[in-house]
N, C-alpha and C positions, 0 to 999 in steps of 0.2 A: 759200724758208725751210723748214727741217725741221719736219715735224709733231711733236707732242709724243711720240707713240709711237716715231717714227723717231729722235728725239733720245735717248730713253731707251735704245733699242737700241744706238745709236752709243756712248753713254757706257758702257753695260754691256760692249760689245765692247772698248772702250778699256781698261776696268778689267781685263778678263780677259786682254787682250794684255799689259798691264804686269805682271800677276801671273805670267803664263806666262814672260815675259822673265826675271824674277827666278828663277823656279823652274827654268828651263832651265839655269841656271848651276850647279845642284847636280850633284854627281857621284854617280851611282847605284852602289850596292854590291849585287851579286847575292846574295852570301852573307847579308847582313842582311835580305833579303826572304823567306827561306825560311819563317820562322815565320808571317808574315802570309799568304803563299801557301797554306800548309797549312791555316790556320784560316779564311781569308776567301775565297780564290780557287778553291781546288782543287775544291770541290764542284760548281761549274758549268763551270770551264775546264780541270780536270785539273791535277795537280801539276806536270806538265811542259808545260802549255799544249796538250796533245794533244786537248783537248775531252772531253766526256762523251757517250757514245753515246746515252743517253736524253734528252739536252738539245741537240739539233742546232740549236736557235734561238739558242744561246749561241756566242760566237766561239771559234775555235781561236786561241790566242795565240802558240804556239811559233814562234820565228824572226821574229816581227813586228818592224818597225823600232822601236827604242827611242824615237826622237823622236815617232813617230806614237802610240805607247802613252801617252806623257806627255801629249800634246795631248788625247787622248780622255779620259783619266782626269781631267784638270783640267776639261774640258767637262762631264763627268758629275758631278763634284763641285760645280761652280758652278750646275748646273741643279737648283734646288730644287723645281720643279714643271713643268708642261707648257709654261710660257712660256719655259723655258730652251732653250738651243741644242741640248742633247742630253739630255733627261730620259728616264730609263729607270726603271721602277717598282722593279726589283730593284737595278740597278747604282748609281743615284744615291745612295741611302742608304748603300750600301757605300762608295762613293768619298768620301762626306762625312766618313767616319771616318778617312780617310788624311791624313797630313801631306804637305807637299811632298816631304820626304825619303823618306817611304814610297813615294810615287808614283815618284820617281826610282829607288828600289831595285827595286820590282816591275817597272818597265819594263826595267831592265837585266837582271833575272833572266830574264824571258820571252823577251827578244830573243836570249838566248844558247842557248835550247833548240832542238834540231833539229826541223825541220819533218817532219811525217808526211803522206803523200799517199794519197788514195783511188784505187782502180783499178776502173774500171767492170766489167770482166770478172770480177774477184774478188768484187766486191759482189754481182753477180747469181748467180754460182756459189754463193756462201754462202747466198743466198736459196733457191736450188733445193735445196741440201743440207738446209736447215732445213725446207723444204716436204716433202721426202721423209721426214724424221724425224717431222714432225707427222702425215703421212698414216699412217705405220706405227703411231704411237701411237693415232690415232683408230680405226683398224681393230682394233687389239688391245683397246681399250676396248669397242668394239661386240661383238667376239667374246666377251669376258668376260660382258657383259650377256646376250647370246643364250644362252650356256651356262647362266647362272643361270636365265634364263627357262625353258629346257628342263627344268632340274632341278625348278623349282617346278611346272611343268605336270605332270610325272610324279608329284609328290607329291599334287597335287590329284586327278589321275586315279585314283591308288591309294586315296585317301581323300577322298571328297567332303566330309567333315565337317572337314577340316583348315583351320580358319578362318584360322590364322596364315599358312599358305602361300598361301591364296587372296587374303588382304589384301595380302601382299607382291607377289604376281603382278600384282594390279591397279595397285599403286603404281608398278610397273616400267615401265608403258607410256610414261609421260612421259620417263623416263630413256632408253628405247630410241629415242624420237623424236629426242631431243637428240643421241644418239650417231650416229644415221643422218645427221642434218643436218651434224654435224661431219665425217663422212667425205665427204659430198658437197662441202662447202666445201674440205676439204683436197685433194680430187681436182681441183678447179678452180683451185687455187693456181698450178700450173705454167703454165696458160694466162694467168693474170693477170701472172705474172712475165715471161713471154715478151713480152706486150704492153707492159709497163712498160719492158723492156729496149729494145725497138724504138723506143719513144717517146724514151727517153733518148738513143739514138744519133742520132735525127733532130734532137733539140734540140741535141746537140753540134755538128752541122754548122752549124745556124743561129747558134748561140752563137759559134762560131769566126769566122764571117763578121763578126759585129758586133764581137767583141773586137778583131780585127785591121783591119777595114775600116770599121766604123761603118755608118751609113746616111745617105748624102749627101742623099737626098730628104727625110728627116725631120730633117736637121741634127743627127744623133747622131754625135759623134766616136768614133773607135776607142778602146776602153778601153786598148789598148796604149800610146797616146800618153803617158799619165800613169802607168799601172801597169806599164809595160814589157812588151815582147813575151814575156818569160819569166814574167810575172805576179808578179815580185818587188818591184814598186813603186819608190818613190824616197824613200829615207830622209831626206835633207836637206830635201826639200820636204814631208815628212810625208804623202806619198801611200802608202797602205798596200800591203803585199804581199797579193795576193788568192789566189794559187795554193793549191789544196787546201782552201780555206775551206768551211765548212758551207753547203750549199744553202739551208737554212731561214734561216740567219743572213743570207746575202746577199740573199735575196728580201725579208726583213723590212726590212733597211736601205735597199734601193732604194725600197720602198714608203714608208718613213719620209721619205726625201728627196722622193719624188714628191708626197706629201701635206703637205710642209712641217712634218711633226712633228719632223724633225731638220733643223737649220739651221746647223750648225757647219762647213759647207763653205766654203772661201775663195771670196768673190765669188759665192756661190750656184751654183757650177759644177755640183755634183752634182744639185742641185734642178732646174736647167735641163735637164740631160741626162735624168734620170729622168722628168721631166714629159713628155718627148717619147716615152718608151718605152711600148709596149703591154704588157699582162700577159704575152702570149706571148713577147715579146722579153726581158722580165725573167727569165722562166722559162728561156729558152734560154741567156742569158748566165750565169746562176747555175749551170746544169747544166754548161756548158763549163768554167767556172772551178773548180768542185768537182773535176772529173776531170782538170784540167791536170796535166801531168807536167814535172818539172824537165828542163832542157835542158843 
């Protein structure tokens, strides 16, 4: 006999399934979604679903399967609090304001946008370029302060009673310490970037092994079995495309499955898999998926 809690969950799932069945019959109109996308979605996901660089924990939506987007938006809409199958502090209130037709339109719109992909070498090259720019600025800032310090010392030496110059010179010591610290930090950035790049490449190797081969000893199936070898997912089955997705978003969702915070996976499939994965394996798979390239 079903327990009371399990009965409630079963009834809730049945209700959501029936609602989804009716909603899935709606035809999405991408053009009608543009206003909602611009006012409600773009700030976190980008106008074209390309994502927002400063919000990597939010999903990139461009090119995602229309069916999957509908299913997720309905789950977010129906989840009023943490007891829901996919409650998100930001997204659930946003989704609650959408009609079934809005959801159909938004899903159609984002599914039609071209995917954009990360490139590991380009990412780290950009970081090295930024590090060089930061170092140059830090050195210039320090040089300017040292020049000012020399000027003030000359004034004080020429006139020991120059109280203003003496006061400013004394106050500069703190700024100089900060500037020297900034230079040291900037000088060490390249070493940190090199270490991070080496780590990412090692994670890519392990992540690729798990993505295509799983881990038989831990009963972790290959990701490719459901999400396809190309990472493009399975639209009719509502298995999402993963290729090029944000690392932070991927790790968050795997941890949500692992901790049962998210439970809208069919038959608990993703919860079962994520529960078997170590933190290192989650990190590796997310890194590999982020940098996957179209085939």
